[in-house]
matplotlib code that plots the C-alpha trace (Angstrom):
import matplotlib.pyplot as plt

x = [20.5, 17.2, 14.2, 10.6, 8.6, 5.1, 3.5, 0.4, -1.7, -4.4, -7.9, -10.4, -14.5, -16.6, -16.6, -13.3, -10.6, -7.1, -3.6, -0.6, 2.6, 5.3, 9.0, 11.8, 15.1, 18.5, 17.0, 15.3, 11.5, 11.1, 12.9, 10.1, 6.4, 5.4, 1.9, -0.2, -1.2, -2.8, -3.0, -5.8, -5.0, -5.3, -5.9, -3.8, -2.1, -4.4, -2.9, -4.8, -3.2, 0.1, 1.4, 3.6, 6.5, 7.1, 4.0, 2.8, -0.4, -2.3, -3.7, -6.5, -7.4, -11.3, -11.3, -10.2, -11.5, -13.5, -12.0, -8.4, -6.0, -2.0, 0.4, 4.1, 6.3, 9.6, 11.4, 10.7, 11.1, 7.6, 4.4, 1.1, -1.9, -5.4, -8.2, -11.5, -15.1, -13.0, -15.6, -14.8, -13.7, -11.0, -9.2, -6.6, -2.2, -1.1, 2.2, 4.2, 6.0, 8.5, 9.3, 9.4, 6.3, 5.1, 2.0, 0.0, 1.1, 1.1, -1.3, 1.3, 2.6, 5.8, 6.1, 7.2, 11.3, 11.4, 8.4, 7.7, 6.8, 3.5, 1.0, -2.3, -5.3, -8.8, -11.9, -14.5, -17.0]
y = [0.0, -0.8, 0.8, 1.2, 4.1, 3.7, 6.5, 8.9, 6.4, 7.4, 8.0, 9.1, 8.8, 6.6, 8.0, 9.9, 9.7, 9.4, 9.2, 7.0, 7.2, 4.9, 6.7, 4.7, 4.8, 3.1, 1.9, 3.6, 2.8, 3.1, -0.4, -2.3, -2.4, -1.1, -2.4, -1.7, -4.6, -4.8, -7.1, -7.6, -9.8, -13.5, -12.6, -13.2, -10.5, -8.8, -7.4, -4.3, -2.3, -2.3, -0.2, -2.2, 0.0, -2.7, -3.1, 0.2, -1.2, -0.5, -3.7, -3.6, -6.1, -6.1, -4.3, -0.9, -1.4, 1.8, 3.3, 3.4, 4.9, 4.4, 7.1, 7.9, 11.1, 9.9, 13.1, 12.5, 8.4, 7.9, 6.3, 7.2, 5.2, 7.3, 6.1, 7.4, 6.8, 4.5, 1.8, 0.3, -3.0, -0.9, -0.5, -1.9, -2.1, -1.4, -1.8, -1.0, -3.0, -3.0, -6.4, -7.4, -9.7, -11.5, -10.8, -13.6, -13.3, -9.3, -9.5, -11.8, -11.1, -13.2, -11.5, -8.8, -8.9, -5.5, -4.1, -0.9, -1.6, -0.9, 2.4, 1.9, 3.0, 3.4, 4.3, 5.1, 7.6]
z = [2.9, 1.4, 3.4, 3.5, 5.8, 6.0, 7.6, 7.6, 9.6, 12.0, 13.4, 10.5, 10.7, 8.5, 4.8, 5.2, 3.4, 4.4, 2.5, 3.3, 2.5, 2.0, 1.4, 0.0, 0.6, -0.9, -4.0, -7.6, -6.5, -9.9, -11.1, -8.4, -8.2, -5.3, -3.3, -0.6, 2.0, 5.1, 7.8, 10.4, 13.7, 12.8, 9.5, 6.7, 4.6, 2.0, -0.9, -1.9, -4.8, -6.4, -9.2, -11.3, -13.4, -15.6, -17.4, -16.5, -14.7, -11.1, -9.8, -7.3, -4.5, -4.4, -1.1, -2.9, -6.5, -6.6, -3.5, -3.3, -5.5, -5.6, -7.0, -7.1, -6.5, -8.3, -7.6, -3.5, -4.2, -2.5, -3.2, -2.0, -1.0, -1.5, -0.1, 0.2, 1.5, 4.1, 6.9, 9.9, 7.9, 6.6, 10.5, 10.6, 10.2, 6.5, 4.9, 1.7, -0.3, -3.2, -5.1, -8.8, -8.9, -12.1, -13.0, -11.8, -8.4, -8.0, -5.0, -2.8, -0.3, -1.1, -4.4, -2.2, -1.0, 1.1, 3.9, 5.4, 9.1, 9.0, 9.9, 11.8, 10.2, 12.4, 10.9, 13.3, 14.7]

ax = plt.figure().add_subplot(projection="3d")
ax.plot(x, y, z, "-o")
ax.set_aspect("equal")
plt.show()
């Protein structure tokens, strides 16, 4: 049974950092691209960052570049999203996803077949 479990969300002050985890079970995440997305109410799901094992590259959405990084722990089958310099506008629900996207569609939600349940991040003083 394929499952992704996102966790690590919470309340953080502006300028602070937070690390989200995506625990993968049911398949080896090393054979999939893993992406992090976020979705605010009433807005489309936004691709933030993706690590693609097939070409060895990491892809960044505009909001993530310079502040967010992605990493993997293969032994734990876990993928992390490190978020730094957080801003109030980063407040929303964050999702991890696994798929085999083509490069031109790597930030599109329809490229990912498996999704975690989401974890809430709130940036506020």
